[in-house]
C-alpha positions in Angstrom: 0.0 -0.2 -0.1 2.7 2.1 0.7 4.8 2.0 -2.4 1.7 2.5 -4.2 1.0 5.5 -2.7 4.3 7.1 -2.9 5.0 5.3 -6.1 8.2 3.4 -4.7 9.6 -0.1 -4.7 11.5 -1.5 -2.1 12.8 -0.2 1.4 13.3 3.8 1.6 16.6 5.2 2.9 16.4 8.6 4.8 17.2 10.8 2.1 14.2 9.3 0.2 12.3 9.9 3.0 13.3 13.4 3.5 12.7 14.4 -0.1 9.0 13.5 0.3 8.7 17.0 2.3 6.1 17.6 4.0 2.5 15.7 3.3 -0.8 16.0 4.8 -0.4 12.6 6.4 1.9 11.6 9.2 4.5 9.3 8.0 7.5 8.1 10.0 10.4 5.7 8.8 11.3 2.5 10.7 14.4 0.9 9.4 13.3 1.3 5.4 9.3 0.8 6.2 6.6 4.5 5.8 4.6 4.0 8.6 1.8 6.4 7.5 -1.3 7.6 9.7 -3.8 9.6 9.4 -4.5 13.2 10.7 -4.9 12.9 14.8 -8.7 13.3 16.1 -9.9 16.3 17.4 -9.9 14.8 20.9 -5.6 13.6 20.1 -5.3 17.4 18.9 -6.8 19.0 22.1 -5.0 17.1 24.5 -1.6 17.8 22.5 -2.1 21.4 22.7 -3.2 21.4 26.5 0.2 19.3 27.4 2.2 21.3 25.3 0.8 24.7 27.0 1.8 23.4 30.2 5.2 21.9 29.4 5.9 25.2 26.9 5.9 27.2 30.5 8.1 25.1 32.2 10.7 24.0 29.6 11.4 27.9 29.0 12.2 27.9 32.4 15.3 26.1 32.1 15.9 27.0 28.7 14.8 23.9 26.9 12.1 23.4 24.0 8.9 21.8 23.5 8.5 20.9 20.1 5.1 19.3 18.1 5.3 16.6 15.8 8.8 16.9 14.7 10.9 14.3 13.2 13.4 12.8 15.6 16.3 10.9 14.2 17.1 7.7 16.6 19.3 6.4 14.2 20.1 6.8 10.7 17.0 5.5 9.0 14.5 5.4 11.9 12.6 8.7 12.3 9.2 8.7 14.1 7.2 12.1 14.2 6.2 12.3 18.6 3.5 14.0 19.6 5.3 16.3 22.0 9.5 16.4 22.4 11.3 18.6 24.9 14.6 18.9 23.2 17.5 21.2 24.7 18.0 24.0 22.1 18.5 23.1 18.8 18.8 24.4 15.1 15.0 25.2 14.7 15.6 25.0 10.8 17.0 21.8 10.5 14.7 18.6 9.1 15.4 16.2 11.9 16.0 16.6 15.8 19.0 14.4 16.8 18.0 11.7 19.4 20.5 12.7 22.0 19.0 16.6 22.0 15.8 15.2 23.1 15.1 15.2 26.8 11.6 13.8 27.4 9.4 12.3 24.3 5.3 12.3 24.3 2.8 10.3 22.9 -0.6 10.4 23.2 -2.5 7.1 22.2 -4.3 6.8 19.6 -6.7 3.8 19.3 -6.1 2.9 16.0 -1.9 2.7 16.8 -1.8 1.6 20.2 0.7 -0.9 19.9 3.1 1.6 18.1 3.0 3.6 21.2 3.4 1.2 23.8 5.6 -1.2 22.4 7.6 0.0 19.2 8.1 3.7 19.6 8.6 2.4 23.2 11.4 0.5 22.4 13.0 2.4 19.7 12.9 5.7 22.0 14.7 3.7 25.0 17.0 2.3 22.2 17.8 5.5 21.5 19.0 6.9 24.9 16.0 9.4 25.2 15.5 9.5 29.3 11.9 10.5 29.6 8.8 8.9 27.7 5.5 10.5 28.7 1.7 7.9 27.1 -1.1 9.5 27.9 -4.2 7.6 27.1 -7.1 9.5 25.2 -10.1 8.4 26.5 -9.6 9.1 30.4 -6.0 11.1 30.8 -4.4 8.4 32.5 -0.4 9.6 32.6 2.3 6.7 32.2 5.6 8.2 33.1 8.9 5.8 32.2 12.1 6.9 32.8 15.3 5.1 30.7 17.3 2.0 32.7 19.8 0.5 30.3 18.1 -0.3 27.4 14.3 -0.2 28.1 11.8 2.0 30.3 10.3 1.2 33.5 7.4 2.9 35.1 8.2 5.9 37.0 4.4 6.6 37.8 0.9 6.3 36.8 -1.5 9.3 37.1 -5.1 8.9 37.0 -7.9 11.2 37.1 -8.2 13.2 40.2 -4.5 12.6 41.0 -1.7 14.5 39.8 1.8 14.0 38.0 4.3 16.4 39.4 7.6 16.1 37.0 10.6 17.3 38.7 12.9 16.0 35.6 13.8 17.5 32.7 11.2 20.2 33.9 9.1 21.1 36.5 5.7 20.8 36.1 2.7 19.9 37.3 -0.1 17.8 35.3 -3.7 16.8 35.8 -5.2 14.4 33.3 -8.3 16.3 34.2 -6.8 19.6 32.7 -6.0 17.4 29.3 -9.1 15.7 28.1 -12.5 17.0 27.5 
């Protein structure tokens, strides 16, 4: 299906992937294969905006950047597009952000591709050395915060409606699930 959509045969190189430029779909590169998803739902985008607003203020205080839906190079040929990332200062005109610059990555779990966020991306982000991974459940706003330990993530906390997630690293922020979901 992907080859027909993008008129391409065989595995994709990073150069071919980046040559696609901006697309209407979210297109990610995983080891020669394209992963294409439709635009997120309004619920997903609302959660992303609300969470981004909370994290942006916190990142500015400590001299970090908050970015939404950007190419993150985990290694050559492996470029996901996380929902939100907290990075150290970077060149904002580059096509990709290197994993070494990312301090926290956040994915808002979409029902249609939950396994990608919970398994594939979690594994890839940990292998790339990204210290913190935040997963947000769309239905109820539950926050799952993971910290890297060796080559994988260990659950650091689970925050449900009525509770509060108090981040102390890589930024200081207080997040309430009910502030994120409609």
